N, C-alpha and C positions, 0 to 999 in steps of 0.2 A: 548459496541461493538455490532453493529447490523449486521445482515446477509445480504450480498449483492450477486448479481448474480455471480460475479466473484469468490466468495468463493467456488463454485462448482468445479472450476478448481483446487483450492488449496486442496480441500478435495480429489479429484481424484489423484492428485500428491502425497499427503501424504499417501494415501492408497497404491499406487504403491511402495512407499518407505518402508512402513510397510511390504508389501508382500516380498520385496527384503531382508529385514533384518531378516525375520522370519527363514531363513535358518541357521542363525548363533546364534540367541537368541530365547528363548521360546516366544510363541505368546503373552502372557500377558505382557511381557516386551516390545515387539515391539509395541503393541497397546498403552501402556503407553507412549512410546517415540513419537508415532504418535500424540496422544492427546496433549502432551506438545509442540510438534513442531507446531501444528495448532494454539494453543493459543499464543505461542511465536511470530509467524509471525503476527497474528492478532494484538497483543499488539504493536509490532514494527511499523506496518503500521499506526495504530491509533496515536501513539506518533509522528511519522514523519509528518502525515497530520496536527496534531495540531501545530507543530513547523512551518510548512509552512504557515498555516493560521495566526499564530501570527506574523510572519515576514512580510507577505504581506496581510494585512487585506482587501484591495480593489482588490487584484488579480494581474495577470500579463497579458500583451498584447499577443494576440494570434499570431500576425504577427511577432513581433520582440523579444518578451520575456522580455521586460522591465517592471519595477514595475509601476503600474498605480497610479498616484497621482491626486487628485481632479477630478476623473472620466475621466481622459485623459491620453493618453500615451505621455510621454515627447518626444519621437522620432517621432512616426508616425503622431500624431495629429498636431504637430507644423510644420511638413514638408508640410502638406496640406494647411496651412494658408498662 
C-alpha cells in the first residue's frame, strides 16, 4: 500500500469520525478504531483495484466504457472505419 494524495481526504474524514465517537468511547479506543478503519479502507481499495486490473488488463474505453481488446475499442474504433 502506497500513500497517495487522496489519502489526505481519507485521513481528515477518519479524524473527524474519531473526534465524533470520542464523546461515547475513550480516546484510545476511538483512535484504534480510526487506525483500523484507515487500513481497512486502504486494503479494500487495493484489492478492488487489483480485481479490476485482472479483469481488464488493457483497460476500458474513456468514451463508451467498453473493454479494450487488441488496443482498440470494439464500439468506438469500428464505428469510425
